[in-house]
VOGU-3710 file (C-alpha; in Angstrom, 3 decimals, decimal comma):
1> mtstlakekg> 304,407/-41,044/166,354  300,887/-42,502/166,167  302,226/-45,893/164,950  304,610/-45,967/167,843  301,989/-45,251/170,436  299,722/-47,841/168,900  302,521/-50,553/169,148  303,287/-49,542/172,837  299,651/-49,850/173,791  299,117/-53,094/171,788
11> aspppqspra> 296,220/-51,487/169,933  295,402/-51,940/166,208  296,557/-49,062/163,919  293,780/-46,881/162,497  292,418/-47,945/159,059  294,372/-46,743/156,270  291,295/-46,268/153,996  287,769/-44,966/154,697  286,622/-47,998/152,613  287,494/-50,164/155,574
21> lvvypvlfsv> 284,684/-48,498/157,503  282,248/-49,853/154,957  283,988/-53,035/153,944  284,625/-54,464/157,435  281,022/-54,274/158,788  279,596/-55,785/155,536  282,212/-58,728/155,765  281,653/-59,161/159,425  277,774/-59,363/158,925  278,140/-61,863/156,182
31> grslfdasgt> 280,481/-64,025/158,342  278,229/-63,714/161,413  275,149/-64,753/159,347  276,771/-68,152/158,930  276,831/-68,938/162,664  274,267/-69,640/165,226  272,897/-67,246/167,882  275,841/-67,974/170,233  278,279/-67,285/167,310  280,250/-70,503/168,005
41> rfvgadnyte> 278,676/-73,092/165,842  278,894/-72,808/161,959  275,429/-73,348/160,480  276,086/-72,284/156,866  272,898/-71,004/155,108  270,604/-72,300/157,883  269,853/-68,669/158,935  268,873/-67,682/155,409  266,505/-70,646/155,238  265,011/-69,836/158,581
51> mfrnpatlka> 264,603/-66,335/157,630  262,134/-67,155/154,651  260,436/-69,689/156,909  259,742/-67,306/159,677  256,119/-65,738/159,367  257,357/-62,513/161,099  260,151/-62,120/158,548  257,762/-62,742/155,736  255,460/-60,178/156,981  258,398/-57,653/157,250
61> irnttiwvvv> 259,242/-58,375/153,564  255,666/-57,797/152,549  255,370/-54,484/154,479  258,690/-53,369/153,001  257,374/-54,086/149,669  254,277/-51,917/150,410  256,523/-49,253/151,547  258,767/-49,350/148,292  255,775/-49,394/146,101  253,646/-46,781/147,774
71> apvlltglgl> 255,709/-44,173/149,540  258,242/-43,147/146,838  255,416/-42,955/144,234  253,184/-40,831/146,375  256,109/-38,511/147,472  257,363/-38,065/143,902  253,936/-37,189/142,486  253,202/-35,076/145,566  256,507/-33,221/145,184  255,963/-32,664/141,515
81> ilavlvekvr> 252,372/-31,127/141,916  253,514/-28,974/144,818  256,668/-27,779/142,816  254,490/-26,766/139,933  251,867/-25,036/142,102  254,484/-23,324/144,175  255,812/-21,404/141,175  252,344/-19,749/141,005  252,068/-18,745/144,548  253,107/-15,233/145,629
91> watafklllf> 254,877/-16,285/148,912  256,752/-19,198/147,215  259,728/-19,050/149,509  257,725/-19,070/152,668  255,582/-21,910/151,376  258,599/-23,950/150,561  260,018/-23,282/153,940  256,794/-24,347/155,564  256,659/-27,705/153,734  260,475/-28,291/154,118
101> mpmavsflaa> 260,385/-27,640/157,922  259,354/-31,212/158,954  262,791/-32,298/157,551  264,390/-30,433/160,541  262,427/-32,701/162,913  264,176/-36,023/164,012  262,238/-39,230/163,084  262,110/-39,992/166,753  260,320/-36,726/167,579  258,045/-37,061/164,520
111> giifrlayde> 257,163/-40,481/165,724  256,044/-39,257/169,116  254,122/-36,525/167,593  252,157/-38,815/165,291  251,817/-41,514/168,083  249,861/-38,850/169,952  247,878/-37,718/166,901  246,811/-41,292/166,165  245,798/-42,080/169,700  242,472/-43,919/169,933
121> dpdkgvlnaa> 241,261/-41,803/172,824  239,431/-38,778/171,375  240,612/-36,813/174,545  244,247/-37,436/173,411  244,419/-38,134/169,687  243,649/-35,153/167,585  242,673/-37,115/164,568  239,964/-39,158/166,415  238,819/-35,969/168,200  237,999/-34,540/164,781
131> vvsvhdlfkd> 236,366/-37,834/163,517  234,255/-38,045/166,610  233,279/-34,411/166,370  232,184/-34,860/162,748  230,334/-38,179/163,573  228,370/-36,582/166,434  227,200/-33,872/164,062  225,338/-36,290/161,888  224,510/-39,100/164,286  223,219/-38,969/167,876
141> sssypaarar> 225,321/-40,856/170,419  223,841/-42,758/173,354  222,863/-40,527/176,220  223,048/-43,195/178,911  226,095/-45,569/178,273  226,421/-46,328/181,989  222,681/-46,892/182,611  221,476/-50,228/183,837  218,044/-51,517/185,097  217,277/-51,831/188,727
151> eghgltkggd> 217,653/-55,539/189,462  214,375/-57,358/190,479  211,996/-54,686/189,459  210,439/-55,923/186,086  213,304/-55,499/183,634  215,423/-58,285/182,111  218,645/-57,759/180,266  218,831/-59,279/176,776  221,922/-60,900/175,189  222,223/-57,773/172,901
161> gsystragls> 222,325/-55,358/175,841  218,654/-54,197/175,669  216,239/-54,363/178,577  212,566/-55,689/178,439  209,636/-56,254/180,644  207,874/-59,556/180,714  205,168/-60,127/178,109  201,629/-59,698/179,566  201,137/-55,989/179,508  197,800/-54,928/177,972
171> pgdtvhlpmv> 196,396/-51,527/176,623  195,419/-49,644/179,540  198,376/-50,689/181,743  201,057/-48,258/183,107  204,613/-49,464/183,591  207,460/-47,786/185,652  211,007/-48,700/184,399  213,640/-47,890/187,200  217,200/-47,357/186,067  220,373/-46,885/187,968
181> gvlpkdlpgg> 224,025/-46,189/187,135  223,575/-42,558/185,982  225,099/-39,820/187,984  222,669/-36,889/188,561  225,264/-34,340/187,095  225,332/-36,558/183,887  221,476/-36,146/183,287  220,507/-34,051/180,175  219,891/-30,393/181,025  216,066/-30,534/180,512
191> aepasaaage> 215,389/-33,529/182,634  212,310/-33,121/184,920  210,979/-34,988/188,035  209,183/-38,186/187,014  206,589/-38,362/189,927  203,854/-36,481/188,209  204,107/-38,523/185,092  204,086/-41,782/186,972  200,643/-40,934/188,352  198,908/-40,530/185,020
201> kaaadelrgv> 196,537/-43,183/183,875  196,542/-44,971/180,523  193,391/-44,867/178,134  191,821/-48,113/177,268  193,873/-48,473/173,897  197,051/-46,933/175,313  200,124/-48,354/177,007  201,785/-45,689/179,278  204,885/-45,546/181,472  207,829/-43,755/182,705
211> vyldftpggg> 211,578/-44,390/182,520  213,387/-42,783/185,600  216,533/-42,657/187,681  215,715/-44,574/190,768  217,795/-42,523/192,929  216,757/-39,785/195,422  219,260/-36,997/196,042  220,108/-36,910/199,807  219,118/-40,458/200,420  215,780/-42,102/201,295
221> gtrgkvdsge> 213,254/-43,264/199,018  211,975/-46,773/197,971  213,561/-48,924/195,427  211,614/-49,535/192,374  209,071/-46,684/193,255  208,912/-43,227/191,679  209,616/-40,976/194,681  209,364/-37,222/194,757  212,465/-35,579/193,367  213,432/-38,640/191,309
231> sglpgmkvea> 214,257/-37,522/187,662  212,929/-38,913/184,421  215,451/-39,960/181,812  214,591/-38,062/178,690  215,539/-39,007/175,154  215,418/-42,786/175,746  214,125/-44,921/173,001  211,285/-47,241/173,980  209,469/-49,983/171,830  206,313/-51,802/172,197
241> vrdgrtvast> 206,837/-55,454/171,256  204,096/-58,057/170,404  204,724/-61,621/169,533  208,453/-60,840/169,004  207,829/-57,937/166,640  208,142/-54,146/167,411  204,780/-52,670/166,651  205,453/-49,179/167,935  208,331/-46,976/169,130  208,714/-43,663/170,704
251> ttasdgsfhf> 211,235/-41,480/172,717  210,788/-40,442/176,326  209,757/-36,885/177,114  211,658/-34,478/179,392  210,065/-36,246/182,576  210,826/-39,859/181,096  207,224/-40,488/180,154  206,182/-42,298/177,135  202,946/-43,836/175,694  201,772/-45,844/172,773
261> gglktgsyav> 198,259/-45,075/171,586  195,868/-46,962/169,214  197,099/-50,434/170,429  194,994/-53,448/169,662  193,912/-55,881/172,416  196,833/-58,423/173,111  199,818/-59,262/175,181  202,919/-56,650/174,924  206,239/-56,152/176,317  208,074/-52,858/176,655
271> klpesnfapp> 211,641/-52,932/175,465  214,521/-50,407/175,928  216,758/-51,017/172,849  220,504/-51,539/173,136  221,303/-48,256/171,401  220,206/-46,498/174,608  223,128/-47,980/176,453  225,773/-48,165/173,567  229,193/-46,785/174,466  229,877/-43,423/172,901
281> yqgvswlgpt> 231,638/-43,573/169,442  235,384/-43,474/169,978  236,532/-43,006/166,497  238,802/-45,125/164,333  241,619/-47,327/165,524  244,204/-45,847/163,409  247,036/-47,968/164,889  245,165/-51,153/164,588  246,542/-54,076/162,601  244,665/-52,983/159,493
291> lvtpmiigay> 245,578/-49,249/159,375  248,969/-49,065/161,112  251,200/-49,306/158,051  249,236/-46,763/156,066  249,163/-44,406/159,036  253,035/-44,697/159,492  253,427/-43,933/155,759  251,329/-40,926/156,152  253,755/-39,697/158,801  256,695/-40,480/156,432
301> lwiwtgfamv> 254,964/-38,400/153,750  254,586/-35,407/156,055  258,330/-35,507/156,701  259,631/-36,126/153,150  257,223/-34,083/151,048  259,335/-30,914/151,444  262,409/-32,759/150,187  260,766/-34,108/147,085  259,260/-30,701/146,412  262,466/-28,740/146,716
311> ligaglsalp> 264,564/-31,040/144,542  261,974/-31,179/141,853  261,405/-27,413/142,216  265,089/-26,819/141,589  264,855/-28,843/138,414  261,734/-26,983/137,469  263,432/-23,526/137,734  266,174/-24,804/135,364  263,795/-25,766/132,540  264,132/-23,629/129,387
321> rdaleaarid> 261,261/-21,002/129,584  261,488/-20,545/125,825  260,110/-24,077/125,266  257,179/-23,307/127,664  256,301/-20,056/126,074  256,530/-21,431/122,561  254,043/-24,057/123,643  251,728/-21,452/125,042  251,932/-19,433/121,774  251,119/-22,531/119,882
331> ganewqifrr> 247,770/-22,770/121,804  248,626/-25,530/124,283  246,791/-25,414/127,607  248,559/-25,699/131,093  247,654/-29,365/131,396  249,234/-30,081/127,919  252,309/-28,164/128,752  252,626/-30,090/132,102  251,999/-33,504/130,611  254,062/-33,172/127,228
341> itvpllapvl> 256,820/-30,759/128,102  257,329/-30,194/131,910  257,117/-33,918/132,998  259,446/-35,300/130,070  262,107/-32,513/130,783  261,973/-33,243/134,484  262,312/-36,927/134,046  265,935/-37,192/135,143  265,163/-35,266/138,393  262,047/-37,246/138,960
351> tvvfvtlvin> 264,051/-40,511/138,669  266,722/-39,413/141,050  264,126/-38,349/143,610  262,281/-41,556/143,215  265,287/-43,824/143,470  266,581/-41,811/146,505  263,304/-42,331/148,311  263,322/-45,988/147,386  266,686/-46,383/149,171  265,449/-44,423/152,124
361> vmkvfdlvyi> 262,153/-46,314/152,669  264,063/-49,619/152,720  266,018/-48,465/155,733  262,995/-46,857/157,575  263,306/-47,828/161,196  262,399/-44,997/163,678  258,936/-44,219/162,582  257,879/-47,856/162,568  259,449/-48,590/165,990  258,120/-45,466/167,598
371> iapgpvqeda> 254,534/-45,202/166,130  253,375/-48,827/166,078  252,177/-49,949/169,627  253,598/-52,981/171,071  250,629/-55,323/170,339  250,730/-54,519/166,639  254,455/-54,045/166,247  254,630/-57,350/164,246  251,873/-56,216/161,967  253,781/-53,036/161,112
381> tvlatqmwlv> 257,359/-54,431/161,119  259,657/-53,846/158,161  263,085/-55,359/157,528  265,032/-52,841/159,568  262,799/-53,263/162,665  262,696/-57,000/162,179  266,530/-57,128/162,117  266,707/-55,121/165,315  264,106/-57,097/167,112  265,723/-60,337/166,178
391> sfgggnnqgl> 269,213/-59,255/167,182  268,738/-56,968/170,161  264,877/-56,576/170,902  264,477/-59,925/172,740  265,425/-62,374/170,025  269,118/-62,205/170,830  269,952/-64,028/167,670  272,745/-62,020/165,925  273,074/-64,766/163,444  269,657/-64,441/162,097
401> gsalgvllll> 269,737/-60,713/162,456  272,945/-60,467/160,471  271,195/-62,580/157,703  268,428/-60,066/157,598  271,015/-57,251/157,421  272,612/-58,906/154,425  269,179/-59,334/152,790  268,526/-55,598/153,287  271,959/-54,663/151,922  271,208/-56,860/148,735
411> lvipamvfnv> 267,943/-54,965/148,208  269,538/-51,490/148,639  272,587/-52,154/146,530  270,850/-52,061/142,999  269,233/-48,720/143,698  272,512/-47,389/144,956  274,310/-48,549/141,914  271,582/-47,107/139,708  271,952/-43,679/141,362  275,680/-43,580/141,308
421> rrfrrsq> 275,853/-44,507/137,613  273,232/-41,924/136,686  275,239/-39,291/138,646  278,391/-40,344/136,853  276,684/-40,040/133,434  275,421/-36,564/134,318  278,953/-35,520/135,122
//
């Protein structure tokens, strides 16, 4: 009946063997790799030659190698350690369930989760939020990143972002340093009006001054002059410079005042170092060109650790307990038992887990494509993503993409054959 309907509609009959579902795509890809992008001109092995000349493909091969070397080793080792430790935990089943749960999350969803976690903005990325919090505990950040000097009132901006007065100040002088760009609501809580400090006179061996916000709430006031109600800028670092060298430094008080005492006769300049105006620490660029691949591997570990732990744990539960007990009776400690008995007996299971993970990481696509931002996509690319980008992601060269697919198949086949043979021997 099915055959009759197929003939009447002019359709091809369904495949007679499931093998056709595997063999046909492989043969088609091999054949397509021998033609150009349009699929009309036979180019032979040119696509394979181009593949190994293309810097993007070479980077994809390098990254795939990093994945194969790092991820399976870490996962197998981590799975082994956790499987051994879980045996000693009271709530072992709940712990296994907790670690295995990420396997239920799709790679797409996991990629979105980690893309947000790795976000460079501390207000969005949880990882950078933690890093910035720890950093700020041990190192003070700039209080005035948006501040700038009032133009035309004695301060000149240096190439490093600092501000300096002209040289020519002498002990006994008083200098007023007007700043703008700071919103009144962003002033430190202890900031006080600067007018009183601005009226103080310097001693003969002293250089005195005030750093203040040249803004009068409600309007009015004179530019470059400390008006009543204008606030000082507390906590700002100030340096006294003579002949190009810093001879004294201090920090402004709550009213923005500062003074340098015990100065020798000479010509001085007052400098506000660039650290006063540095942008706040924003954390680490987790998804920059340098760290993007390790960070994606970290997301992969989060997903697959439970898989490795459960499989190795199953092998661990099947170990002969009498051998372990005999070793303990003979005086072996836990480390010796683990190294000389547990690991050798688990070697077949560890091998299966390792090879399975090798096959899996060679095909990784979702995490790399989702987590890596567009500008660093090329730095994170692996063979699977490069194949997609070349074929459908803008390259539109199915010939070169098919050649990459064939290369990926050739890399995966040895691991698959090893796993199948090992399985048959165990049967």
